[in-house]
C-alpha atoms as an extended CHARMM CRD file, in Angstrom:
* protein
*
       199  EXT
         1         1  MET       CA            -46.5480000000      -27.7250000000        7.8320000000  PROA      1               0.0000000000
         2         2  VAL       CA            -42.7280000000      -27.5340000000        7.9490000000  PROA      2               0.0000000000
         3         3  THR       CA            -41.2190000000      -30.6090000000        9.2580000000  PROA      3               0.0000000000
         4         4  VAL       CA            -38.0880000000      -30.5910000000       11.4520000000  PROA      4               0.0000000000
         5         5  VAL       CA            -36.0050000000      -32.2290000000        8.9070000000  PROA      5               0.0000000000
         6         6  GLU       CA            -36.9560000000      -29.4700000000        6.4290000000  PROA      6               0.0000000000
         7         7  LYS       CA            -36.0510000000      -26.8470000000        9.1660000000  PROA      7               0.0000000000
         8         8  ASP       CA            -32.6660000000      -28.4760000000        9.4790000000  PROA      8               0.0000000000
         9         9  LYS       CA            -32.0060000000      -28.4270000000        5.9650000000  PROA      9               0.0000000000
        10        10  ALA       CA            -32.9480000000      -24.7980000000        5.5850000000  PROA      10              0.0000000000
        11        11  LYS       CA            -30.7790000000      -23.9160000000        8.4570000000  PROA      11              0.0000000000
        12        12  ASP       CA            -27.8870000000      -25.9960000000        6.9630000000  PROA      12              0.0000000000
        13        13  LYS       CA            -28.2070000000      -24.2040000000        3.7780000000  PROA      13              0.0000000000
        14        14  TYR       CA            -28.2830000000      -20.8540000000        5.4010000000  PROA      14              0.0000000000
        15        15  ASP       CA            -25.1320000000      -21.9070000000        7.4110000000  PROA      15              0.0000000000
        16        16  ASN       CA            -23.3090000000      -22.8750000000        4.3160000000  PROA      16              0.0000000000
        17        17  LYS       CA            -24.1590000000      -19.8260000000        2.4840000000  PROA      17              0.0000000000
        18        18  PHE       CA            -23.1170000000      -17.5620000000        5.4450000000  PROA      18              0.0000000000
        19        19  SER       CA            -19.8920000000      -19.7110000000        5.7640000000  PROA      19              0.0000000000
        20        20  HSD       CA            -19.0340000000      -19.2650000000        2.0230000000  PROA      20              0.0000000000
        21        21  ASP       CA            -19.5760000000      -15.4500000000        2.2060000000  PROA      21              0.0000000000
        22        22  VAL       CA            -17.5640000000      -15.0210000000        5.2210000000  PROA      22              0.0000000000
        23        23  THR       CA            -14.6340000000      -17.1790000000        3.4810000000  PROA      23              0.0000000000
        24        24  LYS       CA            -14.9760000000      -15.1860000000        0.3060000000  PROA      24              0.0000000000
        25        25  ILE       CA            -14.6970000000      -11.9530000000        2.2330000000  PROA      25              0.0000000000
        26        26  VAL       CA            -11.8740000000      -12.8790000000        4.0590000000  PROA      26              0.0000000000
        27        27  TYR       CA            -10.0030000000      -14.2940000000        1.0950000000  PROA      27              0.0000000000
        28        28  ASP       CA            -10.6750000000      -11.1560000000       -0.7230000000  PROA      28              0.0000000000
        29        29  LEU       CA             -9.3150000000       -8.8730000000        2.0460000000  PROA      29              0.0000000000
        30        30  GLN       CA             -6.0880000000      -11.0920000000        2.2880000000  PROA      30              0.0000000000
        31        31  GLN       CA             -5.5540000000      -11.1380000000       -1.6900000000  PROA      31              0.0000000000
        32        32  ARG       CA             -5.9240000000       -7.3590000000       -1.4710000000  PROA      32              0.0000000000
        33        33  LYS       CA             -3.0600000000       -6.9070000000        1.0180000000  PROA      33              0.0000000000
        34        34  SER       CA             -0.5960000000       -8.2080000000       -1.7090000000  PROA      34              0.0000000000
        35        35  ASN       CA             -1.9960000000       -5.7650000000       -4.3640000000  PROA      35              0.0000000000
        36        36  VAL       CA             -1.1900000000       -2.0690000000       -4.9180000000  PROA      36              0.0000000000
        37        37  VAL       CA             -3.2740000000        0.5780000000       -7.0080000000  PROA      37              0.0000000000
        38        38  ILE       CA             -1.1080000000        3.0890000000       -8.9590000000  PROA      38              0.0000000000
        39        39  SER       CA             -2.8390000000        6.1160000000      -10.3330000000  PROA      39              0.0000000000
        40        40  GLY       CA             -1.2890000000        8.6650000000      -12.8580000000  PROA      40              0.0000000000
        41        41  LEU       CA              0.7990000000        6.0720000000      -14.6930000000  PROA      41              0.0000000000
        42        42  PRO       CA              0.7100000000        6.3170000000      -18.4850000000  PROA      42              0.0000000000
        43        43  GLU       CA             -1.0700000000        3.5480000000      -20.3960000000  PROA      43              0.0000000000
        44        44  PRO       CA              0.9730000000        1.5420000000      -23.2090000000  PROA      44              0.0000000000
        45        45  PRO       CA             -0.0520000000        2.2130000000      -26.6940000000  PROA      45              0.0000000000
        46        46  ALA       CA             -3.1180000000        0.4300000000      -28.0910000000  PROA      46              0.0000000000
        47        47  ASP       CA             -1.2260000000       -1.5700000000      -30.6460000000  PROA      47              0.0000000000
        48        48  VAL       CA              1.2280000000       -3.0540000000      -28.3050000000  PROA      48              0.0000000000
        49        49  ALA       CA              1.7400000000       -6.6640000000      -28.7720000000  PROA      49              0.0000000000
        50        50  ASP       CA              1.4070000000       -7.8010000000      -25.0590000000  PROA      50              0.0000000000
        51        51  PRO       CA             -0.4470000000       -5.1890000000      -23.1190000000  PROA      51              0.0000000000
        52        52  SER       CA              0.0370000000       -6.9710000000      -19.7680000000  PROA      52              0.0000000000
        53        53  LEU       CA              3.9370000000       -7.4720000000      -20.2560000000  PROA      53              0.0000000000
        54        54  ALA       CA              3.9690000000       -3.8640000000      -21.1960000000  PROA      54              0.0000000000
        55        55  GLU       CA              2.1040000000       -2.6410000000      -18.0540000000  PROA      55              0.0000000000
        56        56  VAL       CA              4.5640000000       -4.8850000000      -15.7940000000  PROA      56              0.0000000000
        57        57  ASP       CA              7.5130000000       -3.2840000000      -17.5880000000  PROA      57              0.0000000000
        58        58  THR       CA              6.2940000000        0.2280000000      -16.9790000000  PROA      58              0.0000000000
        59        59  PHE       CA              5.7330000000       -0.7400000000      -13.3810000000  PROA      59              0.0000000000
        60        60  THR       CA              9.1050000000       -2.1440000000      -12.9870000000  PROA      60              0.0000000000
        61        61  ARG       CA             10.7250000000        0.9610000000      -14.4900000000  PROA      61              0.0000000000
        62        62  LEU       CA              8.8810000000        3.2820000000      -12.3220000000  PROA      62              0.0000000000
        63        63  CYS       CA             10.1280000000        1.3770000000       -9.1280000000  PROA      63              0.0000000000
        64        64  GLU       CA             13.7840000000        1.3470000000      -10.4270000000  PROA      64              0.0000000000
        65        65  GLU       CA             13.8750000000        4.9070000000      -11.5010000000  PROA      65              0.0000000000
        66        66  HSD       CA             11.9700000000        6.5860000000       -8.7880000000  PROA      66              0.0000000000
        67        67  LEU       CA             11.7520000000        4.3850000000       -5.7140000000  PROA      67              0.0000000000
        68        68  SER       CA             15.0960000000        2.6440000000       -5.7670000000  PROA      68              0.0000000000
        69        69  VAL       CA             13.3240000000       -0.6790000000       -5.6880000000  PROA      69              0.0000000000
        70        70  ILE       CA             14.8690000000       -3.3780000000       -7.7360000000  PROA      70              0.0000000000
        71        71  LYS       CA             12.1860000000       -5.2000000000       -9.7450000000  PROA      71              0.0000000000
        72        72  PRO       CA              9.5710000000       -6.0230000000       -7.1710000000  PROA      72              0.0000000000
        73        73  ALA       CA              8.0010000000       -9.5050000000       -7.7250000000  PROA      73              0.0000000000
        74        74  VAL       CA              4.8940000000       -9.3150000000       -9.6880000000  PROA      74              0.0000000000
        75        75  ALA       CA              2.6970000000      -12.4030000000       -9.3480000000  PROA      75              0.0000000000
        76        76  ARG       CA              2.1790000000      -14.1760000000      -12.5850000000  PROA      76              0.0000000000
        77        77  LEU       CA              2.7190000000      -10.9790000000      -14.4850000000  PROA      77              0.0000000000
        78        78  TYR       CA             -0.6650000000       -9.5510000000      -12.9670000000  PROA      78              0.0000000000
        79        79  CYS       CA             -1.4370000000       -5.8520000000      -13.8350000000  PROA      79              0.0000000000
        80        80  LYS       CA             -4.8140000000       -4.8440000000      -14.8430000000  PROA      80              0.0000000000
        81        81  ARG       CA             -6.1960000000       -1.4290000000      -15.7110000000  PROA      81              0.0000000000
        82        82  LEU       CA             -9.4040000000       -0.3980000000      -13.6910000000  PROA      82              0.0000000000
        83        83  GLY       CA            -12.3600000000        1.0500000000      -15.3340000000  PROA      83              0.0000000000
        84        84  GLN       CA            -13.2210000000        2.3000000000      -18.9350000000  PROA      84              0.0000000000
        85        85  PRO       CA            -10.4290000000        3.8570000000      -21.1170000000  PROA      85              0.0000000000
        86        86  SER       CA            -10.5300000000        7.7320000000      -21.0110000000  PROA      86              0.0000000000
        87        87  ASP       CA             -8.8450000000       10.2780000000      -23.0600000000  PROA      87              0.0000000000
        88        88  ASN       CA             -8.2290000000       12.7480000000      -20.1770000000  PROA      88              0.0000000000
        89        89  ARG       CA             -6.2380000000       10.6990000000      -17.9560000000  PROA      89              0.0000000000
        90        90  PRO       CA             -4.8010000000        6.9520000000      -17.6650000000  PROA      90              0.0000000000
        91        91  ARG       CA             -6.8480000000        4.4810000000      -15.6820000000  PROA      91              0.0000000000
        92        92  LYS       CA             -5.7200000000        3.2050000000      -12.4750000000  PROA      92              0.0000000000
        93        93  LEU       CA             -3.4130000000        0.1930000000      -12.5780000000  PROA      93              0.0000000000
        94        94  LEU       CA             -4.1000000000       -2.6150000000      -10.1940000000  PROA      94              0.0000000000
        95        95  VAL       CA             -0.6260000000       -4.5210000000       -9.4320000000  PROA      95              0.0000000000
        96        96  ARG       CA             -0.7220000000       -8.0100000000       -7.7790000000  PROA      96              0.0000000000
        97        97  LEU       CA              2.6240000000       -8.5450000000       -5.8960000000  PROA      97              0.0000000000
        98        98  HSD       CA              4.1920000000      -11.8420000000       -4.8410000000  PROA      98              0.0000000000
        99        99  SER       CA              3.4530000000      -11.1760000000       -1.1080000000  PROA      99              0.0000000000
       100       100  GLN       CA              2.0110000000       -8.9280000000        1.2960000000  PROA      100             0.0000000000
       101       101  THR       CA              5.5830000000       -7.8330000000        2.6500000000  PROA      101             0.0000000000
       102       102  THR       CA              6.4140000000       -6.7680000000       -0.9760000000  PROA      102             0.0000000000
       103       103  ALA       CA              3.1880000000       -4.6260000000       -1.1250000000  PROA      103             0.0000000000
       104       104  GLN       CA              3.8130000000       -2.9780000000        2.2830000000  PROA      104             0.0000000000
       105       105  SER       CA              7.4130000000       -2.1820000000        1.2930000000  PROA      105             0.0000000000
       106       106  LEU       CA              6.4030000000       -0.6120000000       -2.0660000000  PROA      106             0.0000000000
       107       107  LEU       CA              3.8010000000        1.5620000000       -0.0980000000  PROA      107             0.0000000000
       108       108  LYS       CA              6.3840000000        2.6690000000        2.2750000000  PROA      108             0.0000000000
       109       109  ALA       CA              8.8920000000        3.6930000000       -0.5950000000  PROA      109             0.0000000000
       110       110  ALA       CA              6.0940000000        5.4860000000       -2.4820000000  PROA      110             0.0000000000
       111       111  ARG       CA              6.6670000000        8.4370000000       -0.4970000000  PROA      111             0.0000000000
       112       112  LYS       CA              9.7470000000        9.0950000000       -2.4760000000  PROA      112             0.0000000000
       113       113  LEU       CA              7.4730000000        9.7980000000       -5.5540000000  PROA      113             0.0000000000
       114       114  ARG       CA              6.8530000000       13.1840000000       -3.9990000000  PROA      114             0.0000000000
       115       115  ILE       CA             10.4140000000       14.2410000000       -4.3700000000  PROA      115             0.0000000000
       116       116  SER       CA             11.0560000000       12.6780000000       -7.7410000000  PROA      116             0.0000000000
       117       117  ASP       CA             13.3560000000       14.5930000000      -10.2060000000  PROA      117             0.0000000000
       118       118  ASP       CA             10.5610000000       14.1170000000      -12.6920000000  PROA      118             0.0000000000
       119       119  SER       CA              8.0810000000       16.8370000000      -12.0530000000  PROA      119             0.0000000000
       120       120  THR       CA              5.2770000000       14.8110000000      -13.7370000000  PROA      120             0.0000000000
       121       121  VAL       CA              5.8300000000       11.8520000000      -11.6120000000  PROA      121             0.0000000000
       122       122  ALA       CA              5.9310000000       13.9000000000       -8.5450000000  PROA      122             0.0000000000
       123       123  ALA       CA              2.7720000000       15.6000000000       -9.2710000000  PROA      123             0.0000000000
       124       124  ASN       CA              0.5900000000       13.0170000000      -10.8260000000  PROA      124             0.0000000000
       125       125  VAL       CA              1.8080000000        9.2860000000       -9.8730000000  PROA      125             0.0000000000
       126       126  PHE       CA              0.3240000000        7.9250000000       -6.5950000000  PROA      126             0.0000000000
       127       127  ILE       CA              0.8570000000        4.2020000000       -5.1830000000  PROA      127             0.0000000000
       128       128  ASN       CA             -2.0520000000        3.2660000000       -2.6800000000  PROA      128             0.0000000000
       129       129  PRO       CA             -3.3080000000        0.0600000000       -1.1350000000  PROA      129             0.0000000000
       130       130  ASP       CA             -6.0740000000       -1.9770000000       -2.8650000000  PROA      130             0.0000000000
       131       131  LEU       CA             -8.8990000000       -1.0780000000       -0.4190000000  PROA      131             0.0000000000
       132       132  SER       CA            -12.3000000000       -3.0250000000       -0.4810000000  PROA      132             0.0000000000
       133       133  PRO       CA            -15.4040000000       -0.6620000000       -1.0920000000  PROA      133             0.0000000000
       134       134  ALA       CA            -15.9840000000       -0.6180000000        2.9920000000  PROA      134             0.0000000000
       135       135  GLU       CA            -12.2680000000        0.2250000000        3.5430000000  PROA      135             0.0000000000
       136       136  ALA       CA            -12.1060000000        2.8840000000        1.1540000000  PROA      136             0.0000000000
       137       137  LYS       CA            -15.3840000000        4.4570000000        2.7030000000  PROA      137             0.0000000000
       138       138  ILE       CA            -13.8010000000        4.3980000000        6.0350000000  PROA      138             0.0000000000
       139       139  ALA       CA            -10.5250000000        5.8730000000        4.5900000000  PROA      139             0.0000000000
       140       140  PHE       CA            -12.5530000000        8.6540000000        2.9690000000  PROA      140             0.0000000000
       141       141  GLN       CA            -14.2510000000        9.4970000000        6.4480000000  PROA      141             0.0000000000
       142       142  LYS       CA            -10.9290000000        9.5130000000        8.1850000000  PROA      142             0.0000000000
       143       143  ARG       CA             -9.3130000000       12.0540000000        5.6250000000  PROA      143             0.0000000000
       144       144  LEU       CA            -12.5090000000       14.2360000000        5.9220000000  PROA      144             0.0000000000
       145       145  GLN       CA            -12.1310000000       14.0890000000        9.8100000000  PROA      145             0.0000000000
       146       146  LYS       CA             -8.4720000000       14.9170000000        9.6690000000  PROA      146             0.0000000000
       147       147  ARG       CA             -9.0430000000       18.0010000000        7.2510000000  PROA      147             0.0000000000
       148       148  ASP       CA            -11.6960000000       19.4060000000        9.5760000000  PROA      148             0.0000000000
       149       149  ARG       CA             -9.4070000000       19.0580000000       12.6320000000  PROA      149             0.0000000000
       150       150  GLN       CA             -6.4500000000       20.7080000000       10.7110000000  PROA      150             0.0000000000
       151       151  ARG       CA             -8.9410000000       23.6080000000        9.6030000000  PROA      151             0.0000000000
       152       152  GLY       CA            -10.2980000000       23.8530000000       13.2330000000  PROA      152             0.0000000000
       153       153  SER       CA             -6.9080000000       23.8450000000       14.8650000000  PROA      153             0.0000000000
       154       154  GLY       CA             -5.8000000000       26.6070000000       12.0490000000  PROA      154             0.0000000000
       155       155  ALA       CA             -8.6280000000       28.8010000000       13.0450000000  PROA      155             0.0000000000
       156       156  VAL       CA             -8.0360000000       28.5790000000       16.8590000000  PROA      156             0.0000000000
       157       157  ALA       CA             -4.3960000000       29.3080000000       16.1600000000  PROA      157             0.0000000000
       158       158  VAL       CA             -5.3060000000       32.6010000000       14.2440000000  PROA      158             0.0000000000
       159       159  ASN       CA             -7.7630000000       33.5650000000       17.0190000000  PROA      159             0.0000000000
       160       160  LYS       CA             -5.0610000000       33.1280000000       19.6000000000  PROA      160             0.0000000000
       161       161  ILE       CA             -2.7150000000       35.3210000000       17.7110000000  PROA      161             0.0000000000
       162       162  ARG       CA             -5.1720000000       37.7750000000       17.1980000000  PROA      162             0.0000000000
       163       163  LEU       CA             -6.1020000000       37.8740000000       21.0460000000  PROA      163             0.0000000000
       164       164  MET       CA             -2.4440000000       37.8820000000       22.0430000000  PROA      164             0.0000000000
       165       165  ALA       CA             -1.8640000000       40.9960000000       19.7790000000  PROA      165             0.0000000000
       166       166  PHE       CA             -4.8840000000       42.8340000000       21.0520000000  PROA      166             0.0000000000
       167       167  THR       CA             -3.8270000000       42.1590000000       24.5890000000  PROA      167             0.0000000000
       168       168  ILE       CA             -0.3410000000       43.5920000000       23.8390000000  PROA      168             0.0000000000
       169       169  LEU       CA             -1.5510000000       46.6580000000       22.0840000000  PROA      169             0.0000000000
       170       170  ARG       CA             -4.2110000000       47.3310000000       24.8580000000  PROA      170             0.0000000000
       171       171  SER       CA             -1.5620000000       47.0860000000       27.6040000000  PROA      171             0.0000000000
       172       172  VAL       CA              0.8160000000       49.4780000000       25.8870000000  PROA      172             0.0000000000
       173       173  TYR       CA             -1.8900000000       51.9120000000       24.9270000000  PROA      173             0.0000000000
       174       174  PHE       CA             -3.2990000000       52.0890000000       28.5810000000  PROA      174             0.0000000000
       175       175  GLN       CA              0.1010000000       52.3050000000       30.3710000000  PROA      175             0.0000000000
       176       176  PRO       CA              0.1690000000       55.7260000000       31.6990000000  PROA      176             0.0000000000
       177       177  PHE       CA              3.8110000000       56.5240000000       30.8830000000  PROA      177             0.0000000000
       178       178  ILE       CA              3.6240000000       55.2090000000       27.2710000000  PROA      178             0.0000000000
       179       179  HSD       CA              0.3040000000       57.0090000000       26.6970000000  PROA      179             0.0000000000
       180       180  SER       CA              2.0890000000       60.3050000000       27.8710000000  PROA      180             0.0000000000
       181       181  LEU       CA              4.7890000000       59.8290000000       25.6790000000  PROA      181             0.0000000000
       182       182  ILE       CA              2.6490000000       59.1550000000       22.5880000000  PROA      182             0.0000000000
       183       183  HSD       CA              0.7440000000       62.3770000000       23.3930000000  PROA      183             0.0000000000
       184       184  PHE       CA              3.8240000000       64.2570000000       23.6690000000  PROA      184             0.0000000000
       185       185  PHE       CA              5.3980000000       63.2070000000       20.4090000000  PROA      185             0.0000000000
       186       186  ILE       CA              1.9840000000       63.8300000000       18.7020000000  PROA      186             0.0000000000
       187       187  THR       CA              1.7320000000       67.1620000000       20.1450000000  PROA      187             0.0000000000
       188       188  ALA       CA              5.1700000000       68.0930000000       19.3010000000  PROA      188             0.0000000000
       189       189  ASN       CA              4.9350000000       67.0850000000       15.7080000000  PROA      189             0.0000000000
       190       190  VAL       CA              1.5600000000       69.2630000000       15.2820000000  PROA      190             0.0000000000
       191       191  LYS       CA              3.4910000000       72.2230000000       16.7530000000  PROA      191             0.0000000000
       192       192  THR       CA              6.3640000000       71.8910000000       14.4460000000  PROA      192             0.0000000000
       193       193  HSD       CA              4.0090000000       71.4670000000       11.5670000000  PROA      193             0.0000000000
       194       194  LEU       CA              2.3130000000       74.6830000000       12.3820000000  PROA      194             0.0000000000
       195       195  LEU       CA              5.3710000000       76.6280000000       12.8110000000  PROA      195             0.0000000000
       196       196  LEU       CA              6.7560000000       75.3550000000        9.2900000000  PROA      196             0.0000000000
       197       197  GLN       CA              3.4310000000       76.3270000000        7.7310000000  PROA      197             0.0000000000
       198       198  ILE       CA              3.8510000000       80.0420000000        9.2910000000  PROA      198             0.0000000000
       199       199  MET       CA              7.3390000000       80.4580000000        8.2230000000  PROA      199             0.0000000000
């Protein structure tokens, strides 16, 4: 038989674990707000002496040359490639910045990459927030919904144009005066064509 003391101990253990898990999640979300994830940025050579420092230099050069951002503060030189190396494309680069404000400023400036003079950067390099798996799933669903709305609105617009064109043509065709005028010109053209054949 379970005693009251044992029940209290079990409850305390559950409460402590729950509190620890919540604290860990909150800390992770707050930490992510100071991060950015960069895709399409070339990786340094495999034989480089200090890969982390090389990544910071690459990131800093990207900001200074394409975003007009002067050397954003990277926390403890923290740059880390995500996932396994691939021959096809560079891995995403996780950059931990000094503050959330710095990360937000960088994300706002990242739009300038699309109009970069370097066509490779404009087409391939993107800077995004560091989302948790749950946040990434929500963001993906929102993108799908936005795409569906855009497709739906596009189809509605095309149907409206078609209906408008049909209405105009119908009103023009069935208007008695216009109809008679069209019939006259058709008849006149047929008669002229016949006379030319006889001659």
